LOTI-336886 format. One record per residue: residue number from 1; residue in one letter; x, y, z of N, C-alpha, C, O in turn. Coordinates in steps of 0.05 Angstrom, whole numbers, m for minus. Last residue first. Layout:
<martors>
  num  residuo    n_c1    n_c2    n_c3   ca_c1   ca_c2   ca_c3    c_c1    c_c2    c_c3    o_c1    o_c2    o_c3
  NUM        A       X       Y       Z       X       Y       Z       X       Y       Z       X       Y       Z
...
</martors>
This chain:
<martors>
  num  residuo    n_c1    n_c2    n_c3   ca_c1   ca_c2   ca_c3    c_c1    c_c2    c_c3    o_c1    o_c2    o_c3
  237        X    m780    m145      49    m763    m126      63    m741    m142      82    m725    m130      95
  236        X    m824    m133     m10    m793    m155       7    m773    m140      19    m756    m126       8
  235        X    m880    m149      m9    m857    m137     m13    m827    m142       3    m816    m153      22
  234        X    m948    m154     m56    m929    m169     m37    m905    m154     m36    m900    m142     m58
  233        X   m1008    m167     m39    m994    m144     m44    m969    m158     m34    m967    m170     m12
  232        X   m1078    m184     m73   m1050    m188     m63   m1019    m171     m64   m1009    m164     m85
  231        X   m1147    m163     m72   m1121    m157     m77   m1091    m172     m56   m1087    m170     m32
  230        X   m1199    m182     m53   m1193    m167     m78   m1163    m167     m85   m1157    m173    m108
  229        X   m1227    m218     m34   m1214    m227     m25   m1204    m206     m55   m1202    m218     m77
  228        X   m1289    m242       0   m1272    m232     m18   m1248    m230     m16   m1240    m241       5
  227        X   m1345    m257      29   m1323    m262      38   m1314    m261      17   m1324    m279       3
  226        X   m1419    m267      69   m1402    m259      48   m1369    m254      43   m1364    m241      62
  225        X   m1487    m284      85   m1454    m274      95   m1441    m265      64   m1453    m258      44
  224        X   m1544    m301     121   m1524    m282     105   m1497    m276     102   m1486    m262     118
  223        X   m1598    m350     135   m1581    m325     138   m1550    m325     121   m1538    m345     113
  222        X   m1628    m382     113   m1632    m356     109   m1622    m343     122   m1631    m320     124
  221        X   m1609    m437     135   m1613    m427     101   m1610    m392      98   m1593    m380      84
  220        X   m1553    m431     178   m1592    m437     171   m1592    m432     136   m1576    m424     119
  219        X   m1506    m425     181   m1513    m448     204   m1547    m461     190   m1558    m483     190
  218        X   m1460    m419     129   m1490    m411     144   m1498    m430     158   m1499    m453     148
  217        X   m1396    m401     112   m1417    m423     119   m1443    m414     139   m1441    m402     161
  216        X   m1353    m389      58   m1379    m377      75   m1400    m397      87   m1419    m406      74
  215        X   m1284    m374      41   m1312    m392      48   m1330    m375      58   m1326    m352      65
  214        X   m1231    m379       4   m1246    m354      15   m1270    m371      18   m1277    m384      m1
  213        X   m1164    m383      m4   m1192    m397      m8   m1208    m377       5   m1196    m359      17
  212        X   m1107    m378     m54   m1119    m370     m39   m1143    m373     m26   m1157    m360     m42
  211        X   m1041    m394     m55   m1060    m404     m58   m1085    m389     m35   m1085    m388     m11
  210        X    m974    m384     m78    m990    m379     m71   m1025    m382     m81   m1035    m375    m103
  209        X    m918    m400     m93    m938    m404     m99    m957    m403     m80    m959    m422     m65
  208        X    m853    m366    m106    m882    m369     m91    m903    m381    m104    m908    m373    m127
  207        X    m792    m394    m124    m819    m387    m133    m832    m386    m113    m827    m403     m96
  206        X    m750    m392     m93    m741    m393    m126    m773    m391    m137    m775    m385    m160
  205        X    m716    m393     m43    m746    m395     m45    m736    m385     m74    m717    m370     m76
  204        X    m671    m386       3    m666    m406     m13    m699    m417     m17    m709    m436      m5
  203        X    m705    m335      48    m688    m354      42    m686    m380      25    m701    m399      33
  202        X    m750    m304      56    m752    m309      29    m719    m332      24    m714    m343       3
  201        X    m811    m319     106    m782    m316      95    m773    m326      67    m781    m346      55
  200        X    m862    m283     109    m867    m310      95    m831    m317      89    m826    m320      65
  199        X    m914    m254     142    m903    m259     134    m880    m284     133    m879    m301     151
  198        X    m985    m221     130    m971    m252     123    m937    m253     128    m930    m253     105
  197        X   m1043    m186     146   m1020    m186     136   m1003    m219     141   m1012    m237     156
  196        X   m1104    m166     121   m1086    m183     131   m1056    m180     126   m1047    m174     104
  195        X   m1161    m136     120   m1131    m137     112   m1122    m148     133   m1128    m145     157
  194        X   m1231    m134     100   m1207    m144     104   m1180    m135     101   m1174    m127      79
  193        X   m1285     m79     126   m1251     m83      99   m1233    m111     121   m1225    m109     144
  192        X   m1336    m118     152   m1307     m98     150   m1294    m102     124   m1294    m121     107
  191        X   m1378    m135     199   m1385    m120     166   m1357    m106     170   m1353     m89     187
  190        X   m1405    m199     222   m1379    m191     221   m1375    m164     191   m1370    m172     168
  189        X   m1439    m232     250   m1442    m209     268   m1406    m191     254   m1390    m177     268
  188        X   m1398    m298     261   m1421    m269     263   m1413    m248     272   m1396    m241     288
  187        X   m1322    m291     254   m1351    m302     271   m1380    m293     258   m1377    m276     241
  186        X   m1278    m321     209   m1290    m284     215   m1321    m301     230   m1336    m317     219
  185        X   m1219    m343     215   m1239    m347     219   m1252    m333     229   m1249    m326     252
  184        X   m1153    m357     183   m1177    m336     195   m1205    m337     194   m1216    m331     173
  183        X   m1098    m393     171   m1122    m393     172   m1138    m380     184   m1142    m392     206
  182        X   m1032    m414     134   m1049    m393     161   m1084    m394     151   m1092    m395     128
  181        X    m992    m450     118   m1012    m439     107   m1028    m424     139   m1029    m433     162
  180        X    m937    m477      66    m940    m470      85    m966    m454      97    m967    m434      83
  179        X    m934    m487      10    m941    m509      26    m956    m505      51    m975    m517      59
  178        X    m928    m435      m4    m894    m458     m14    m906    m474       8    m891    m478      28
  177        X    m982    m408      20    m954    m395       3    m936    m422      10    m933    m427      34
  176        X   m1050    m404      36   m1020    m418      37    m991    m417      11    m988    m427     m11
  175        X   m1105    m375      67   m1073    m365      51   m1051    m394      63   m1041    m400      84
  174        X   m1168    m379      75   m1141    m386      84   m1121    m389      60   m1123    m402      39
  173        X   m1223    m349     112   m1200    m340      94   m1178    m364     100   m1170    m368     123
  172        X   m1278    m359     134   m1257    m375     133   m1249    m356     113   m1266    m346      98
  171        X   m1347    m346     168   m1335    m333     138   m1290    m348     157   m1281    m346     180
  170        X   m1413    m360     191   m1387    m361     195   m1369    m353     163   m1378    m354     140
  169        X   m1476    m350     218   m1457    m352     190   m1426    m345     204   m1421    m329     222
  168        X   m1510    m324     260   m1513    m342     246   m1499    m357     224   m1510    m376     212
  167        X   m1521    m261     234   m1532    m279     253   m1528    m315     245   m1541    m327     227
  166        X   m1474    m241     174   m1493    m249     201   m1500    m262     219   m1485    m281     224
  165        X   m1417    m225     156   m1433    m244     162   m1449    m244     190   m1443    m245     214
  164        X   m1371    m205      98   m1402    m194     122   m1400    m219     131   m1386    m236     119
  163        X   m1310    m171      89   m1318    m200      98   m1343    m196     115   m1342    m187     137
  162        X   m1255    m165      33   m1283    m146      45   m1300    m173      65   m1302    m195      53
  161        X   m1199    m144      23   m1224    m162      15   m1238    m142      26   m1238    m118      29
  160        X   m1125    m155      19   m1150    m142      28   m1175    m152       9   m1173    m164     m12
  159        X   m1068    m179      47   m1078    m187      41   m1113    m171      40   m1127    m175      60
  158        X    m999    m178      40   m1013    m171      51   m1039    m167      31   m1038    m157       9
  157        X    m928    m204      60    m958    m213      44    m979    m207      41    m993    m227      37
  156        X    m864    m188      63    m892    m191      78    m922    m181      51    m929    m163      37
  155        X    m823    m236      54    m836    m222      52    m866    m214      59    m886    m228      61
  154        X    m745    m227      75    m776    m245      71    m786    m228      61    m774    m207      54
  153        X    m677    m237      85    m699    m233      69    m725    m239      75    m727    m262      83
  152        X    m637    m285      93    m634    m250     114    m672    m238     105    m688    m233     124
  151        X    m631    m292      32    m617    m300      59    m619    m272      67    m612    m250      58
  150        X    m643    m301     m27    m666    m285      m5    m658    m287      20    m677    m284      36
  149        X    m613    m281     m74    m606    m295     m49    m631    m279     m41    m638    m256     m44
  148        X    m653    m291    m155    m625    m267    m134    m632    m299    m100    m644    m320     m99
  147        X    m707    m290    m163    m692    m296    m164    m679    m277    m141    m685    m261    m124
  146        X    m779    m329    m169    m759    m306    m153    m736    m308    m148    m731    m325    m130
  145        X    m840    m316    m205    m816    m319    m195    m800    m300    m178    m801    m276    m172
  144        X    m904    m335    m177    m890    m315    m173    m850    m325    m179    m837    m337    m162
  143        X    m972    m367    m181    m941    m367    m179    m929    m339    m190    m940    m325    m207
  142        X   m1035    m360    m156   m1018    m347    m163    m991    m359    m158    m985    m364    m135
  141        X   m1107    m390    m152   m1081    m393    m144   m1060    m374    m154   m1072    m366    m173
  140        X   m1160    m383    m122   m1152    m381    m138   m1118    m386    m129   m1108    m386    m107
  139        X   m1230    m413     m99   m1203    m417     m89   m1198    m409    m112   m1214    m414    m130
  138        X   m1284    m414     m57   m1272    m407     m72   m1237    m407     m77   m1221    m400     m60
  137        X   m1357    m427     m31   m1317    m426     m30   m1308    m425     m51   m1322    m434     m69
  136        X   m1405    m437     m43   m1396    m427      m9   m1372    m426     m11   m1361    m425      10
  135        X   m1443    m379     m73   m1418    m405     m74   m1415    m401     m48   m1418    m381     m33
  134        X   m1495    m356     m88   m1497    m381     m85   m1470    m397     m88   m1469    m419    m100
  133        X   m1487    m304     m76   m1492    m307    m105   m1485    m344    m105   m1471    m354    m122
  132        X   m1512    m298     m25   m1526    m291     m49   m1523    m294     m70   m1540    m292     m88
  131        X   m1473    m332       4   m1497    m341       7   m1516    m328     m17   m1533    m343     m27
  130        X   m1405    m319     m22   m1430    m311      m8   m1450    m331     m21   m1450    m343     m43
  129        X   m1340    m314     m40   m1355    m337     m41   m1378    m322     m25   m1367    m308      m8
  128        X   m1288    m291     m98   m1311    m294     m67   m1323    m311     m70   m1324    m325     m91
  127        X   m1254    m273    m133   m1244    m293    m115   m1262    m280     m89   m1256    m267     m70
  126        X   m1256    m241    m177   m1270    m263    m170   m1271    m286    m154   m1281    m308    m157
  125        X   m1217    m207    m191   m1246    m202    m191   m1265    m215    m191   m1288    m210    m199
  124        X   m1157    m190    m164   m1177    m206    m172   m1206    m199    m177   m1217    m183    m161
  123        X   m1085    m178    m183   m1116    m167    m174   m1138    m189    m175   m1132    m207    m190
  122        X   m1033    m165    m137   m1047    m187    m158   m1075    m175    m154   m1086    m166    m134
  121        X    m964    m129    m144    m990    m137    m130   m1020    m149    m159   m1024    m144    m182
  120        X    m900    m130    m118    m916    m137    m130    m951    m137    m123    m961    m143    m101
  119        X    m826    m104    m104    m858    m113    m101    m887    m123    m124    m884    m117    m148
  118        X    m781    m103    m132    m783    m110    m103    m823    m121     m89    m835    m137     m75
  117        X    m762     m93    m181    m774    m131    m169    m775    m134    m145    m773    m155    m133
  116        X    m762     m48    m193    m746     m55    m184    m746     m91    m172    m731    m105    m158
  115        X    m816     m42    m220    m795     m41    m238    m774     m50    m226    m760     m64    m241
  114        X    m867     m83    m193    m854     m61    m189    m824     m62    m208    m811     m83    m209
  113        X    m906    m123    m231    m882    m122    m210    m877     m95    m211    m883     m84    m231
  112        X    m978    m148    m228    m959    m131    m240    m943    m127    m221    m951    m126    m198
  111        X   m1028    m187    m253   m1007    m185    m226    m987    m172    m247    m981    m179    m270
  110        X   m1096    m208    m248   m1078    m191    m265   m1058    m189    m244   m1065    m188    m220
  109        X   m1156    m249    m266   m1142    m240    m246   m1109    m211    m264   m1108    m202    m287
  108        X   m1185    m282    m306   m1202    m259    m292   m1178    m250    m270   m1190    m240    m251
  107        X   m1145    m322    m311   m1151    m316    m325   m1170    m291    m322   m1168    m277    m342
  106        X   m1097    m324    m253   m1115    m348    m269   m1126    m316    m290   m1117    m294    m285
  105        X   m1026    m324    m261   m1052    m311    m250   m1074    m327    m267   m1071    m338    m289
  104        X    m959    m312    m260    m979    m329    m267   m1006    m326    m254   m1004    m326    m229
  103        X    m902    m271    m266    m916    m280    m250    m939    m304    m263    m928    m315    m281
  102        X    m835    m263    m265    m857    m266    m284    m883    m276    m262    m878    m289    m242
  101        X    m807    m233    m207    m806    m249    m229    m833    m240    m241    m847    m221    m234
  100        X    m768    m199    m150    m800    m213    m162    m790    m218    m202    m772    m208    m216
   99        X    m706    m207    m121    m730    m192    m137    m753    m214    m142    m754    m238    m138
   98        X    m661    m219     m66    m683    m227     m83    m703    m208     m99    m717    m194     m85
   97        X    m586    m183     m78    m617    m195     m65    m631    m210     m86    m625    m214    m109
   96        X    m526    m224    m102    m556    m200    m103    m587    m208     m90    m603    m227     m91
   95        X    m465    m217     m64    m496    m226     m70    m514    m212     m73    m521    m193     m60
   94        X    m420    m190     m82    m428    m189     m71    m451    m198     m78    m461    m189     m99
   93        X    m353    m227    m105    m375    m208    m107    m403    m203     m89    m405    m225     m79
   92        X    m292    m236     m48    m323    m260     m75    m340    m223     m83    m338    m202     m70
   91        X    m242    m202     m66    m265    m206     m53    m289    m218     m71    m299    m214     m93
   90        X    m176    m228    m108    m210    m206     m96    m224    m211     m71    m214    m228     m55
   89        X    m117    m233     m63    m145    m242     m69    m169    m216     m73    m178    m197     m59
   88        X     m68    m195     m89     m84    m199     m72    m115    m210     m73    m134    m197     m82
   87        X     m17    m231    m138     m42    m210    m137     m61    m216    m117     m73    m237    m119
   86        X      48    m236    m126      18    m249    m130       1    m229    m129       7    m209    m117
   85        X      89    m207    m181      86    m217    m161      57    m216    m154      42    m202    m166
   84        X     117    m244    m242      97    m221    m229      89    m226    m205      80    m248    m202
   83        X     171    m270    m265     148    m268    m256     139    m250    m238     153    m241    m219
   82        X     227    m245    m277     198    m257    m296     176    m259    m282     158    m245    m291
   81        X     243    m191    m246     240    m207    m248     217    m212    m268     198    m198    m276
   80        X     285    m144    m310     259    m148    m280     249    m175    m284     244    m186    m305
   79        X     357    m137    m302     326    m142    m318     306    m147    m299     310    m152    m276
   78        X     397     m79    m293     384    m108    m284     361    m115    m289     342    m102    m280
   77        X     420     m53    m356     415     m51    m327     401     m78    m324     394     m94    m341
   76        X     493     m76    m386     447     m71    m382     448     m73    m360     463     m85    m345
   75        X     545     m30    m388     534     m57    m374     501     m54    m371     488     m37    m359
   74        X     582     m13    m448     565      m5    m415     549     m31    m414     543     m47    m432
   73        X     647     m20    m464     619     m35    m466     605     m19    m444     617     m13    m423
   72        X     701      29    m464     687       9    m451     656      m3    m457     640      15    m451
   71        X     751      57    m493     709      57    m486     708      35    m473     729      24    m477
   70        X     807      62    m491     791      77    m475     758      69    m466     745      73    m446
   69        X     790      88    m564     815      74    m544     807      89    m508     802     113    m501
   68        X     742      65    m610     763      84    m591     773      80    m566     761      67    m549
   67        X     754      14    m652     745      24    m632     762      43    m621     786      43    m621
   66        X     757      23    m731     779      29    m709     753      41    m670     742      63    m665
   65        X     695       7    m767     708      28    m760     729      22    m737     716      15    m718
   64        X     696     m40    m833     696     m38    m802     712      m9    m801     729       0    m817
   63        X     713     m42    m887     685     m27    m869     678     m20    m854     662      m1    m850
   62        X     743    m104    m877     737     m82    m901     715     m66    m890     696     m79    m883
   61        X     759    m118    m810     754    m124    m841     744     m96    m855     738     m75    m845
   60        X     780     m97    m769     768    m124    m762     767    m134    m800     775    m155    m809
   59        X     836     m63    m749     816     m59    m766     806     m84    m764     823     m99    m757
   58        X     838     m11    m690     845     m44    m705     824     m41    m723     803     m28    m721
   57        X     865      30    m625     857      27    m662     859      m1    m677     881     m13    m677
   56        X     874      m6    m559     884       7    m592     866       5    m611     852     m15    m616
   55        X     856     m31    m522     836     m21    m537     841      m5    m559     825       6    m574
   54        X     897     m61    m506     885     m76    m521     863     m62    m535     851     m72    m554
   53        X     968     m23    m531     940     m24    m506     918     m47    m536     918     m49    m560
   52        X    1024     m68    m539    1003     m44    m553     975     m44    m526     969     m60    m509
   51        X    1077     m44    m495    1067     m65    m511    1041     m50    m520    1035     m27    m512
   50        X    1133     m14    m519    1117     m15    m500    1101     m25    m517    1102     m23    m541
   49        X    1191     m21    m553    1167     m15    m550    1154     m21    m533    1163     m43    m525
   48        X    1260     m32    m516    1242     m39    m522    1218     m25    m532    1217      m7    m516
   47        X    1319       3    m503    1293      m3    m488    1273     m11    m509    1267       8    m523
   46        X    1385     m10    m528    1355       8    m528    1335      m7    m520    1333     m31    m528
   45        X    1435     m31    m488    1408     m37    m497    1383     m13    m506    1367      m2    m490
   44        X    1452     m32    m435    1454     m16    m451    1447      m7    m473    1450      16    m481
   43        X    1444     m78    m409    1436     m51    m402    1437     m35    m409    1428     m16    m397
   42        X    1465    m114    m452    1440    m112    m447    1432     m81    m434    1418     m65    m446
   41        X    1522     m73    m482    1513     m98    m465    1480     m88    m461    1471     m66    m464
   40        X    1543     m71    m544    1530     m56    m521    1514     m83    m503    1502    m103    m510
   39        X    1606     m84    m563    1578     m91    m558    1569     m89    m532    1576     m97    m510
   38        X    1661     m37    m591    1645     m54    m567    1618     m52    m576    1607     m34    m589
   37        X    1680     m29    m651    1658     m22    m630    1658     m48    m607    1655     m72    m611
   36        X    1741     m38    m674    1720     m53    m667    1696     m37    m644    1702     m36    m620
   35        X    1786       6    m694    1789     m23    m670    1754     m21    m672    1744       1    m671
   34        X    1805      29    m727    1786      28    m737    1783      m5    m717    1780     m28    m724
   33        X    1829      83    m701    1807      90    m697    1785      67    m712    1761      71    m714
   32        X    1874      76    m643    1863      57    m670    1837      64    m677    1819      54    m663
   31        X    1890     137    m605    1888     105    m606    1877     100    m640    1874     117    m657
   30        X    1907     188    m637    1912     178    m618    1899     137    m623    1903     120    m640
   29        X    1917     211    m690    1881     214    m681    1881     197    m654    1859     191    m645
   28        X    1952     217    m721    1951     194    m717    1932     191    m714    1919     174    m727
   27        X    1975     276    m711    1965     262    m731    1955     234    m739    1951     228    m762
   26        X    1981     282    m659    1965     287    m667    1956     287    m689    1932     294    m693
   25        X    2035     239    m657    2011     232    m641    1989     249    m647    1969     237    m642
   24        X    2063     278    m686    2062     250    m691    2035     237    m677    2018     225    m690
   23        X    2075     315    m662    2067     320    m690    2055     295    m692    2033     295    m701
   22        X    2103     302    m618    2076     318    m609    2059     312    m637    2035     307    m637
   21        X    2155     283    m639    2131     263    m627    2101     271    m623    2081     257    m625
   20        X    2172     332    m658    2161     309    m673    2149     291    m658    2127     284    m667
   19        X    2178     356    m611    2154     360    m623    2150     343    m649    2128     340    m659
   18        X    2216     324    m584    2197     321    m570    2171     332    m582    2148     326    m574
   17        X    2263     333    m628    2247     310    m624    2225     307    m614    2210     292    m625
   16        X    2266     390    m604    2260     377    m643    2250     357    m639    2225     356    m643
   15        X    2293     391    m564    2263     399    m566    2246     391    m592    2222     387    m597
   14        X    2334     358    m572    2314     351    m561    2291     359    m568    2272     346    m577
   13        X    2359     401    m609    2355     376    m620    2342     365    m597    2327     352    m612
   12        X    2371     437    m570    2349     448    m587    2340     416    m601    2316     409    m601
   11        X    2406     411    m542    2377     419    m532    2358     422    m548    2335     414    m546
   10        X    2450     405    m567    2434     390    m548    2408     399    m545    2389     383    m547
    9        X    2463     465    m576    2450     452    m597    2440     418    m594    2427     407    m612
    8        X    2486     477    m526    2449     483    m534    2443     478    m559    2421     484    m567
    7        X    2523     444    m520    2500     443    m500    2474     451    m511    2452     441    m509
    6        X    2559     468    m561    2542     443    m554    2524     432    m539    2510     413    m545
    5        X    2568     520    m544    2553     513    m570    2540     484    m572    2518     478    m582
    4        X    2598     500    m495    2567     513    m488    2557     518    m511    2533     522    m509
    3        X    2646     484    m519    2627     463    m499    2594     476    m497    2573     464    m498
    2        X    2669     529    m543    2666     501    m562    2644     492    m538    2620     496    m545
    1        X    2678     548    m500    2666     564    m518    2649     549    m530    2624     550    m530
</martors>
């Protein structure tokens, strides 16, 4: 009986010891709480903050404004070439055709030039010769300025007058322009209006020098004859 009570007491004592050990462990909190904490390794260190964007707002000085992030400076448009393109050559100005200008005539004559300068008329009141007026010959001159380019152009010079020749009388008309002349001889027995035309090239001509001469040549003293020039008409053609 005593052996049974002893065994029971031993079991209770063992249980009490185990309970005491457990209570001690619980009160101590396990391992040493004051032990040094382990130093964090590089892999476990807190990551460093990312680098700031270059375009992040910043102040450069008093009164300056921050630059908006993400905005880039616009590029300039391509500049125009400094040298202008070569222009096509201009056509040479068209040559101005010939025109009649001022005229010089004898005191008893007159000359008029058309408004466009393309024609003129010289009128004579005493360019005549004849047996009845006692004048065997008469010469008068007209000078007319010419402007412009006369290349390919001609002067049509028309001579107006009257010729009368009896038997044994001849009459002669001579017209000279710038040194070149033409002569017409009227035989006896003529009684008609005189009308003749001469063409003169105007290339290189800057002045017209016109000389008109009329002559009456009787073979006998009592023979009669008459020749006059009343007008010169010039026209550019």
